[in-house]
C-alpha positions as YAML, in Angstrom:
chain: A
units: angstrom
residues:
- id: 1
  name: PHE
  ca: [154.53, 125.55, 113.92]
- id: 2
  name: MET
  ca: [154.05, 125.00, 110.19]
- id: 3
  name: ALA
  ca: [152.64, 121.57, 110.90]
- id: 4
  name: ASP
  ca: [149.57, 123.19, 112.67]
- id: 5
  name: ASN
  ca: [147.00, 123.19, 109.90]
- id: 6
  name: SER
  ca: [144.59, 125.32, 112.00]
- id: 7
  name: LEU
  ca: [147.22, 128.04, 112.48]
- id: 8
  name: VAL
  ca: [148.11, 127.91, 108.75]
- id: 9
  name: GLU
  ca: [144.57, 128.37, 107.69]
- id: 10
  name: LEU
  ca: [144.08, 131.08, 110.30]
- id: 11
  name: ALA
  ca: [147.02, 132.83, 108.85]
- id: 12
  name: LYS
  ca: [145.49, 132.76, 105.28]
- id: 13
  name: GLU
  ca: [142.23, 134.14, 106.70]
- id: 14
  name: GLU
  ca: [144.17, 136.91, 108.47]
- id: 15
  name: GLY
  ca: [146.07, 137.66, 105.35]
- id: 16
  name: LEU
  ca: [149.45, 136.51, 106.72]
- id: 17
  name: SER
  ca: [152.10, 134.70, 104.95]
- id: 18
  name: LEU
  ca: [154.01, 131.89, 106.76]
- id: 19
  name: SER
  ca: [156.53, 131.67, 103.82]
- id: 20
  name: THR
  ca: [158.60, 134.06, 101.88]
- id: 21
  name: GLU
  ca: [156.65, 133.57, 98.65]
- id: 22
  name: HIS
  ca: [155.76, 136.64, 96.54]
- id: 23
  name: ARG
  ca: [152.24, 137.83, 96.77]
- id: 24
  name: ASN
  ca: [150.39, 139.68, 94.05]
- id: 25
  name: VAL
  ca: [148.33, 142.86, 94.47]
- id: 26
  name: GLY
  ca: [146.17, 143.15, 91.50]
- id: 27
  name: SER
  ca: [148.31, 142.31, 88.39]
- id: 28
  name: VAL
  ca: [151.45, 143.82, 89.83]
- id: 29
  name: LYS
  ca: [153.99, 141.71, 91.78]
- id: 30
  name: SER
  ca: [154.56, 143.45, 95.10]
- id: 31
  name: SER
  ca: [157.12, 142.78, 97.88]
- id: 32
  name: GLU
  ca: [157.87, 139.90, 99.96]
- id: 33
  name: ARG
  ca: [155.78, 140.03, 103.02]
- id: 34
  name: LEU
  ca: [158.19, 139.41, 106.04]
- id: 35
  name: ARG
  ca: [157.18, 137.42, 109.01]
- id: 36
  name: PHE
  ca: [155.81, 139.20, 112.01]
- id: 37
  name: PRO
  ca: [158.72, 139.63, 114.52]
- id: 38
  name: SER
  ca: [156.70, 138.01, 117.37]
- id: 39
  name: SER
  ca: [153.62, 135.88, 117.86]
- id: 40
  name: GLU
  ca: [151.60, 138.95, 119.17]
- id: 41
  name: ARG
  ca: [149.83, 139.20, 115.74]
- id: 42
  name: MET
  ca: [148.92, 135.51, 115.80]
- id: 43
  name: GLN
  ca: [147.60, 135.75, 119.29]
- id: 44
  name: ARG
  ca: [145.54, 138.64, 118.35]
- id: 45
  name: ALA
  ca: [144.06, 136.78, 115.43]
- id: 46
  name: LEU
  ca: [143.31, 133.81, 117.69]
- id: 47
  name: SER
  ca: [141.67, 135.97, 120.19]
- id: 48
  name: GLU
  ca: [139.57, 137.57, 117.65]
- id: 49
  name: ARG
  ca: [138.40, 134.12, 116.29]
- id: 50
  name: GLU
  ca: [137.41, 133.14, 119.86]
- id: 51
  name: GLU
  ca: [135.63, 136.29, 120.40]
- id: 52
  name: ARG
  ca: [133.62, 135.71, 117.14]
- id: 53
  name: THR
  ca: [132.24, 132.50, 118.55]
- id: 54
  name: SER
  ca: [131.33, 133.85, 121.91]
- id: 55
  name: ASP
  ca: [127.89, 134.53, 123.24]
- id: 56
  name: ILE
  ca: [128.30, 138.34, 123.04]
- id: 57
  name: GLU
  ca: [129.32, 138.03, 119.25]
- id: 58
  name: LEU
  ca: [126.12, 136.14, 118.56]
- id: 59
  name: SER
  ca: [124.21, 138.71, 120.40]
- id: 60
  name: LEU
  ca: [125.63, 141.40, 118.36]
- id: 61
  name: ASN
  ca: [125.02, 139.60, 115.17]
- id: 62
  name: ALA
  ca: [121.41, 139.11, 116.25]
- id: 63
  name: LEU
  ca: [120.85, 142.76, 116.95]
- id: 64
  name: GLU
  ca: [122.35, 143.74, 113.67]
- id: 65
  name: LEU
  ca: [120.10, 141.37, 111.88]
- id: 66
  name: GLN
  ca: [117.14, 142.69, 113.76]
- id: 67
  name: LEU
  ca: [117.91, 146.16, 112.85]
- id: 68
  name: LEU
  ca: [118.29, 145.23, 109.18]
- id: 69
  name: LYS
  ca: [114.85, 143.35, 109.19]
- id: 70
  name: GLU
  ca: [113.25, 146.35, 110.66]
- id: 71
  name: GLU
  ca: [114.48, 148.43, 107.84]
- id: 72
  name: GLU
  ca: [113.43, 145.88, 105.35]
- id: 73
  name: MET
  ca: [109.94, 145.63, 106.88]
- id: 74
  name: SER
  ca: [109.35, 149.39, 106.44]
- id: 75
  name: ASN
  ca: [109.05, 148.72, 102.80]
- id: 76
  name: TYR
  ca: [105.93, 146.69, 103.43]
- id: 77
  name: GLU
  ca: [104.23, 149.23, 105.79]
- id: 78
  name: ASP
  ca: [101.53, 151.48, 104.48]
- id: 79
  name: PHE
  ca: [103.60, 154.57, 104.51]
- id: 80
  name: ASP
  ca: [101.16, 156.90, 102.85]
- id: 81
  name: ALA
  ca: [98.51, 156.05, 105.35]
- id: 82
  name: ILE
  ca: [100.77, 156.56, 108.29]
- id: 83
  name: GLU
  ca: [101.97, 159.82, 106.96]
- id: 84
  name: LYS
  ca: [98.41, 161.02, 106.30]
- id: 85
  name: GLU
  ca: [97.37, 160.16, 109.90]
- id: 86
  name: TYR
  ca: [100.49, 162.04, 111.08]
- id: 87
  name: LEU
  ca: [99.55, 165.24, 109.12]
- id: 88
  name: ARG
  ca: [95.98, 165.11, 110.27]
- id: 89
  name: ASN
  ca: [97.08, 164.63, 113.95]
- id: 90
  name: TYR
  ca: [100.29, 166.62, 114.10]
- id: 91
  name: GLU
  ca: [99.94, 167.42, 117.77]
- id: 92
  name: ASP
  ca: [99.10, 163.88, 118.81]
- id: 93
  name: LEU
  ca: [102.07, 162.29, 120.56]
- id: 94
  name: ASN
  ca: [101.30, 158.72, 119.34]
- id: 95
  name: ALA
  ca: [100.91, 159.80, 115.74]
- id: 96
  name: ARG
  ca: [104.29, 161.50, 115.80]
- id: 97
  name: LEU
  ca: [105.94, 158.48, 117.43]
- id: 98
  name: LYS
  ca: [104.50, 156.07, 114.99]
- id: 99
  name: TYR
  ca: [105.43, 158.32, 111.98]
- id: 100
  name: SER
  ca: [108.98, 158.99, 113.18]
- id: 101
  name: CYS
  ca: [109.58, 155.17, 113.94]
- id: 102
  name: VAL
  ca: [108.53, 154.44, 110.35]
- id: 103
  name: LEU
  ca: [110.71, 157.15, 108.95]
- id: 104
  name: ILE
  ca: [114.00, 156.05, 110.71]
- id: 105
  name: ARG
  ca: [113.42, 152.61, 109.23]
- id: 106
  name: ARG
  ca: [113.24, 153.80, 105.82]
- id: 107
  name: SER
  ca: [116.29, 153.48, 103.44]
- id: 108
  name: LYS
  ca: [116.70, 157.13, 102.41]
- id: 109
  name: LYS
  ca: [118.84, 159.40, 104.63]
- id: 110
  name: GLU
  ca: [116.46, 162.25, 104.35]
- id: 111
  name: GLU
  ca: [113.74, 160.23, 105.74]
- id: 112
  name: LYS
  ca: [115.86, 159.06, 108.65]
- id: 113
  name: LEU
  ca: [116.84, 162.61, 109.38]
- id: 114
  name: THR
  ca: [113.23, 163.70, 109.46]
- id: 115
  name: GLY
  ca: [112.35, 160.96, 111.80]
- id: 116
  name: LEU
  ca: [115.17, 161.77, 114.05]
- id: 117
  name: ARG
  ca: [114.08, 165.26, 114.26]
- id: 118
  name: ILE
  ca: [110.57, 164.31, 115.23]
- id: 119
  name: LEU
  ca: [112.06, 161.88, 117.86]
- id: 120
  name: TYR
  ca: [114.22, 164.72, 119.31]
- id: 121
  name: SER
  ca: [111.05, 166.82, 119.60]
- id: 122
  name: LEU
  ca: [109.23, 164.14, 121.34]
- id: 123
  name: TYR
  ca: [112.13, 163.60, 123.68]
- id: 124
  name: ARG
  ca: [112.27, 167.31, 124.50]
- id: 125
  name: ASP
  ca: [108.56, 167.55, 125.16]
- id: 126
  name: SER
  ca: [108.80, 164.57, 127.47]
- id: 127
  name: VAL
  ca: [111.73, 165.88, 129.68]
- id: 128
  name: SER
  ca: [111.62, 169.02, 131.63]
- id: 129
  name: THR
  ca: [114.43, 171.63, 131.72]
- id: 130
  name: GLU
  ca: [115.61, 170.07, 134.91]
- id: 131
  name: GLY
  ca: [116.00, 166.73, 133.24]
- id: 132
  name: ASN
  ca: [113.11, 165.06, 134.72]
- id: 133
  name: VAL
  ca: [110.74, 162.90, 132.89]
- id: 134
  name: GLU
  ca: [107.28, 164.40, 132.67]
- id: 135
  name: ASP
  ca: [103.97, 162.53, 132.02]
- id: 136
  name: LYS
  ca: [103.33, 163.58, 128.43]
- id: 137
  name: LEU
  ca: [104.22, 160.12, 127.29]
- id: 138
  name: ASP
  ca: [103.45, 156.85, 128.82]
- id: 139
  name: PRO
  ca: [106.51, 154.84, 130.26]
- id: 140
  name: THR
  ca: [106.28, 152.41, 127.11]
- id: 141
  name: SER
  ca: [106.13, 155.24, 124.57]
- id: 142
  name: TYR
  ca: [109.02, 157.13, 126.30]
- id: 143
  name: ARG
  ca: [111.10, 154.12, 126.36]
- id: 144
  name: THR
  ca: [110.25, 153.58, 122.59]
- id: 145
  name: VAL
  ca: [111.44, 157.18, 121.88]
- id: 146
  name: LEU
  ca: [114.80, 156.47, 123.65]
- id: 147
  name: TYR
  ca: [115.27, 153.14, 121.80]
- id: 148
  name: TYR
  ca: [114.59, 154.57, 118.28]
- id: 149
  name: LEU
  ca: [116.89, 157.73, 119.11]
- id: 150
  name: ALA
  ca: [119.54, 155.18, 119.70]
- id: 151
  name: VAL
  ca: [118.73, 153.30, 116.63]
- id: 152
  name: ALA
  ca: [118.34, 156.36, 114.44]
- id: 153
  name: ASN
  ca: [121.61, 157.97, 115.58]
- id: 154
  name: PHE
  ca: [123.34, 154.55, 115.03]
- id: 155
  name: ARG
  ca: [122.02, 154.19, 111.46]
- id: 156
  name: LEU
  ca: [123.04, 157.67, 110.71]
- id: 157
  name: GLY
  ca: [126.53, 157.19, 112.03]
- id: 158
  name: TYR
  ca: [126.19, 159.45, 115.12]
- id: 159
  name: LEU
  ca: [127.56, 156.78, 117.29]
- id: 160
  name: GLU
  ca: [128.28, 158.94, 120.52]
- id: 161
  name: GLU
  ca: [124.70, 160.33, 120.41]
- id: 162
  name: SER
  ca: [123.43, 156.73, 120.15]
- id: 163
  name: LYS
  ca: [125.37, 155.67, 123.00]
- id: 164
  name: ARG
  ca: [124.04, 158.59, 125.10]
- id: 165
  name: PHE
  ca: [120.42, 157.28, 124.70]
- id: 166
  name: VAL
  ca: [121.40, 153.71, 125.29]
- id: 167
  name: ASN
  ca: [123.08, 154.81, 128.52]
- id: 168
  name: ILE
  ca: [119.82, 156.67, 129.55]
- id: 169
  name: ILE
  ca: [117.87, 153.37, 129.07]
- id: 170
  name: LEU
  ca: [120.61, 151.41, 131.11]
- id: 171
  name: LYS
  ca: [120.37, 153.86, 133.86]
- id: 172
  name: SER
  ca: [116.80, 153.21, 134.54]
- id: 173
  name: GLU
  ca: [116.98, 149.51, 133.50]
- id: 174
  name: PRO
  ca: [120.48, 148.18, 134.39]
- id: 175
  name: ASN
  ca: [119.45, 144.54, 133.43]
- id: 176
  name: ASN
  ca: [118.22, 145.44, 129.98]
- id: 177
  name: ASN
  ca: [120.04, 142.91, 128.03]
- id: 178
  name: GLN
  ca: [119.21, 144.45, 124.55]
- id: 179
  name: ALA
  ca: [120.43, 147.82, 125.58]
- id: 180
  name: TYR
  ca: [123.57, 146.29, 127.03]
- id: 181
  name: THR
  ca: [124.17, 144.43, 123.82]
- id: 182
  name: PHE
  ca: [123.59, 147.59, 121.82]
- id: 183
  name: ARG
  ca: [125.98, 149.40, 123.84]
- id: 184
  name: LYS
  ca: [128.58, 146.81, 123.09]
- id: 185
  name: LEU
  ca: [127.87, 147.04, 119.36]
- id: 186
  name: LEU
  ca: [128.29, 150.77, 119.51]
- id: 187
  name: GLU
  ca: [131.62, 150.33, 121.41]
- id: 188
  name: ARG
  ca: [132.92, 147.98, 118.71]
- id: 189
  name: LYS
  ca: [131.68, 150.45, 115.90]
- id: 190
  name: SER
  ca: [133.42, 153.24, 117.52]
- id: 191
  name: ILE
  ca: [136.76, 151.63, 117.37]
- id: 192
  name: LYS
  ca: [139.03, 152.95, 114.64]
- id: 193
  name: LYS
  ca: [142.01, 151.38, 113.05]
- id: 194
  name: TYR
  ca: [144.88, 153.68, 112.46]
- id: 195
  name: MET
  ca: [148.04, 153.03, 110.47]
- id: 196
  name: VAL
  ca: [151.28, 155.27, 110.54]
- id: 197
  name: VAL
  ca: [153.85, 154.89, 107.83]
- id: 198
  name: LEU
  ca: [157.47, 155.26, 109.57]
- id: 199
  name: ASP
  ca: [160.99, 155.81, 108.22]
- id: 200
  name: ALA
  ca: [164.20, 157.06, 109.84]
- id: 201
  name: THR
  ca: [163.34, 160.78, 109.35]
- id: 202
  name: TYR
  ca: [162.31, 163.34, 111.80]
- id: 203
  name: GLU
  ca: [159.04, 163.87, 109.91]
- id: 204
  name: SER
  ca: [158.04, 160.26, 110.88]
- id: 205
  name: SER
  ca: [158.17, 161.21, 114.57]
- id: 206
  name: LEU
  ca: [155.76, 164.10, 113.86]
- id: 207
  name: ALA
  ca: [153.53, 161.71, 111.95]
- id: 208
  name: PHE
  ca: [153.69, 159.28, 114.93]
- id: 209
  name: ASP
  ca: [152.96, 162.17, 117.41]
- id: 210
  name: ARG
  ca: [149.85, 163.23, 115.34]
- id: 211
  name: THR
  ca: [148.62, 159.77, 115.24]
- id: 212
  name: LEU
  ca: [148.86, 159.41, 119.02]
- id: 213
  name: ARG
  ca: [146.66, 162.56, 119.38]
- id: 214
  name: LEU
  ca: [144.16, 161.18, 117.01]
- id: 215
  name: LEU
  ca: [143.78, 157.85, 118.96]
- id: 216
  name: GLY
  ca: [140.65, 157.37, 120.99]
- id: 217
  name: PRO
  ca: [139.94, 154.77, 123.83]
- id: 218
  name: GLY
  ca: [140.19, 151.28, 122.40]
- id: 219
  name: ASP
  ca: [141.55, 152.42, 118.92]
- id: 220
  name: GLU
  ca: [144.03, 150.12, 117.23]
- id: 221
  name: LEU
  ca: [147.46, 151.36, 115.75]
- id: 222
  name: LEU
  ca: [149.51, 149.61, 113.21]
- id: 223
  name: LEU
  ca: [153.08, 150.81, 112.70]
- id: 224
  name: VAL
  ca: [154.16, 150.09, 109.06]
- id: 225
  name: THR
  ca: [157.75, 150.51, 107.52]
- id: 226
  name: ILE
  ca: [158.57, 150.08, 104.04]
- id: 227
  name: ILE
  ca: [162.19, 149.08, 103.24]
- id: 228
  name: ASP
  ca: [163.54, 149.72, 99.80]
- id: 229
  name: GLU
  ca: [164.92, 146.64, 98.31]
- id: 230
  name: GLN
  ca: [167.52, 148.68, 96.32]
- id: 231
  name: GLU
  ca: [168.86, 150.19, 99.51]
- id: 232
  name: VAL
  ca: [169.25, 146.65, 101.16]
- id: 233
  name: GLU
  ca: [170.99, 145.44, 98.04]
- id: 234
  name: LYS
  ca: [173.40, 148.48, 98.11]
- id: 235
  name: ILE
  ca: [174.28, 147.82, 101.68]
- id: 236
  name: LEU
  ca: [175.01, 144.21, 101.26]
- id: 237
  name: LYS
  ca: [177.01, 144.91, 97.94]
- id: 238
  name: SER
  ca: [179.17, 147.42, 99.96]
- id: 239
  name: ASN
  ca: [179.94, 144.50, 102.47]
- id: 240
  name: ASP
  ca: [180.79, 142.05, 99.54]
- id: 241
  name: GLN
  ca: [177.80, 139.88, 100.66]
- id: 242
  name: HIS
  ca: [175.95, 140.06, 97.31]
- id: 243
  name: LEU
  ca: [177.69, 136.95, 96.00]
- id: 244
  name: LEU
  ca: [177.18, 134.59, 99.07]
- id: 245
  name: PRO
  ca: [174.89, 131.64, 98.58]
- id: 246
  name: ALA
  ca: [172.47, 132.82, 101.32]
- id: 247
  name: TYR
  ca: [172.03, 136.26, 99.60]
- id: 248
  name: GLU
  ca: [168.24, 136.09, 99.69]
- id: 249
  name: SER
  ca: [168.19, 135.29, 103.36]
- id: 250
  name: LEU
  ca: [170.71, 137.98, 104.12]
- id: 251
  name: LYS
  ca: [168.60, 140.34, 102.44]
- id: 252
  name: LEU
  ca: [165.60, 139.63, 104.40]
- id: 253
  name: SER
  ca: [167.64, 139.68, 107.61]
- id: 254
  name: LYS
  ca: [169.06, 142.99, 106.86]
- id: 255
  name: ALA
  ca: [165.56, 144.47, 106.08]
- id: 256
  name: ASP
  ca: [164.42, 142.90, 109.39]
- id: 257
  name: ASP
  ca: [167.32, 144.84, 111.18]
- id: 258
  name: LEU
  ca: [166.54, 148.07, 109.38]
- id: 259
  name: ALA
  ca: [162.75, 148.05, 110.16]
- id: 260
  name: THR
  ca: [163.46, 147.05, 113.83]
- id: 261
  name: SER
  ca: [165.87, 149.96, 114.25]
- id: 262
  name: ILE
  ca: [163.36, 152.22, 112.92]
- id: 263
  name: GLN
  ca: [160.38, 151.08, 114.81]
- id: 264
  name: GLN
  ca: [161.90, 150.28, 118.10]
- id: 265
  name: LYS
  ca: [161.36, 153.64, 119.89]
- id: 266
  name: TYR
  ca: [157.81, 153.79, 118.63]
- id: 267
  name: ARG
  ca: [156.96, 150.33, 119.80]
- id: 268
  name: LEU
  ca: [158.39, 151.24, 123.12]
- id: 269
  name: ILE
  ca: [156.15, 154.35, 123.53]
- id: 270
  name: CYS
  ca: [153.12, 152.37, 122.62]
- id: 271
  name: GLU
  ca: [153.96, 149.70, 125.24]
- id: 272
  name: GLU
  ca: [154.65, 152.52, 127.88]
- id: 273
  name: ARG
  ca: [151.19, 154.08, 127.14]
- id: 274
  name: ASN
  ca: [149.39, 150.73, 126.90]
- id: 275
  name: ILE
  ca: [148.35, 151.55, 123.23]
- id: 276
  name: ASN
  ca: [146.49, 148.55, 121.45]
- id: 277
  name: HIS
  ca: [149.13, 148.31, 118.75]
- id: 278
  name: ASN
  ca: [150.91, 146.01, 116.16]
- id: 279
  name: TYR
  ca: [153.74, 146.41, 113.65]
- id: 280
  name: MET
  ca: [154.90, 145.25, 110.45]
- id: 281
  name: TYR
  ca: [157.27, 145.82, 107.61]
- id: 282
  name: GLU
  ca: [157.61, 144.97, 103.98]
- id: 283
  name: LEU
  ca: [160.47, 144.95, 101.44]
- id: 284
  name: GLY
  ca: [159.34, 146.55, 98.24]
- id: 285
  name: ASP
  ca: [157.56, 149.46, 96.66]
- id: 286
  name: ALA
  ca: [156.12, 152.00, 99.11]
- id: 287
  name: ARG
  ca: [153.06, 153.19, 97.16]
- id: 288
  name: GLU
  ca: [151.74, 149.72, 96.35]
- id: 289
  name: ASP
  ca: [152.48, 148.07, 99.67]
- id: 290
  name: VAL
  ca: [150.97, 150.98, 101.66]
- id: 291
  name: CYS
  ca: [147.73, 150.67, 99.77]
- id: 292
  name: ALA
  ca: [147.85, 146.82, 99.87]
- id: 293
  name: ILE
  ca: [148.27, 146.92, 103.82]
- id: 294
  name: ILE
  ca: [145.44, 149.36, 104.10]
- id: 295
  name: GLU
  ca: [143.17, 147.05, 102.21]
- id: 296
  name: GLN
  ca: [144.24, 143.91, 103.78]
- id: 297
  name: GLU
  ca: [144.18, 145.25, 107.42]
- id: 298
  name: GLN
  ca: [141.07, 147.25, 106.78]
- id: 299
  name: MET
  ca: [142.44, 150.58, 108.00]
- id: 300
  name: ASP
  ca: [140.11, 153.59, 108.84]
- id: 301
  name: VAL
  ca: [142.92, 156.17, 108.73]
- id: 302
  name: CYS
  ca: [146.61, 156.13, 107.36]
- id: 303
  name: VAL
  ca: [149.04, 158.78, 108.46]
- id: 304
  name: VAL
  ca: [152.08, 159.38, 106.37]
- id: 305
  name: PRO
  ca: [154.93, 161.86, 106.99]
- id: 306
  name: PHE
  ca: [156.09, 164.47, 104.57]
- id: 307
  name: GLY
  ca: [159.75, 165.29, 104.36]
- id: 308
  name: PRO
  ca: [162.01, 167.54, 101.97]
- id: 309
  name: LEU
  ca: [162.82, 165.46, 98.99]
- id: 310
  name: GLU
  ca: [166.56, 165.89, 99.47]
- id: 311
  name: LYS
  ca: [166.18, 163.84, 102.74]
- id: 312
  name: LYS
  ca: [166.71, 160.13, 102.49]
- id: 313
  name: GLY
  ca: [163.87, 158.06, 103.62]
- id: 314
  name: PHE
  ca: [160.41, 157.05, 102.57]
- id: 315
  name: PHE
  ca: [159.66, 160.11, 100.41]
- id: 316
  name: SER
  ca: [163.23, 160.53, 98.85]
- id: 317
  name: ARG
  ca: [162.32, 158.11, 96.13]
- id: 318
  name: VAL
  ca: [158.68, 158.97, 95.53]
- id: 319
  name: ARG
  ca: [157.43, 162.50, 94.82]
- id: 320
  name: LEU
  ca: [154.68, 163.55, 97.27]
- id: 321
  name: SER
  ca: [152.37, 164.58, 94.55]
- id: 322
  name: ASN
  ca: [152.77, 161.06, 92.96]
- id: 323
  name: LEU
  ca: [152.22, 159.37, 96.25]
- id: 324
  name: SER
  ca: [149.22, 161.42, 97.32]
- id: 325
  name: GLU
  ca: [147.63, 160.92, 94.02]
- id: 326
  name: TYR
  ca: [148.31, 157.28, 94.04]
- id: 327
  name: MET
  ca: [146.78, 156.78, 97.56]
- id: 328
  name: TYR
  ca: [143.85, 159.12, 96.45]
- id: 329
  name: HIS
  ca: [143.00, 156.81, 93.76]
- id: 330
  name: ASN
  ca: [143.88, 153.47, 95.49]
- id: 331
  name: ALA
  ca: [143.77, 153.77, 99.22]
- id: 332
  name: THR
  ca: [140.55, 152.51, 100.84]
- id: 333
  name: CYS
  ca: [140.69, 154.73, 103.87]
- id: 334
  name: ASP
  ca: [141.30, 158.34, 104.75]
- id: 335
  name: VAL
  ca: [144.84, 159.53, 104.36]
- id: 336
  name: ILE
  ca: [146.49, 162.30, 106.46]
- id: 337
  name: VAL
  ca: [149.93, 163.87, 105.29]
- id: 338
  name: VAL
  ca: [151.82, 165.34, 108.22]
- id: 339
  name: LYS
  ca: [154.00, 168.37, 107.38]
- id: 340
  name: GLU
  ca: [156.35, 170.07, 109.85]
- id: 341
  name: LYS
  ca: [155.13, 173.64, 110.79]
- id: 342
  name: VAL
  ca: [157.68, 176.17, 109.38]
- id: 343
  name: GLU
  ca: [157.80, 179.43, 111.27]
- id: 344
  name: LYS
  ca: [157.82, 182.49, 109.01]
- id: 345
  name: ASP
  ca: [160.25, 185.26, 109.60]
- id: 346
  name: GLU
  ca: [158.59, 188.49, 110.66]
...
């Protein structure tokens, strides 16, 4: 396995370590990244690489490049002249369409929003209350309105609304390759990557349950457990194993066992529900490692449990305020802290 240079290079690209060497996060030495307990992660990485070289990937890149070029070209258009024409002929459908298309290609969000409002007014004027297309716009102009409604919503981050107009185009033009590619792009952009931090406490089950309720179709879930190195050393010392020559290997093996015992039931639930998931664990500092994993795996949302400080587990050694503050300043994604609901006595 280690002799396969292509897999070694792939592992480096994916941020994996195929050895037990220390890795650095910034200027702080962090924990030892343990191997993934199965080949699933590597298979996923290989699959993603194959997809990147596929025809659909090339089409997606071409579409994104086209959208960027359209926005760049707007800087060379005579915006003032187009705006004056629009103001002179406010009721003219073509003038409104031209002005709105220029606006949504502009870089400022306010201009995009103005263009989007005009496009929506054109769409409403072109569609009857029964949903039938009226003859106020010619077919080409109507299709242009639909296309730029999809583009404008996409650029403003309204992905579901953008998808709605792409589907309208595909309904009348099922063989429209550009619209089909656009929908694939939207589906990819809509996928979120969630991460939940798990330990042996009851609060972790609450965090996991909340994460499941947040997941949407196609979203990815990463189960993460941070094993305290001092806890592992304490266990080995109590069994008189700290003086053995293979102490470091025993430490990693014990961390592996602890993490597996914590995550096993959560992995089973993910498999039963056919959730697109993966799992990993580290031996080291919770705050540093959680933020490092978030950045490395490019997470969108991180869910962490909050338990009483007297309970042993993830938060027993780190005050919540310190962790929250640390993640506020260092985490590169949204962070959700899940607390158990306490019923107040009447």
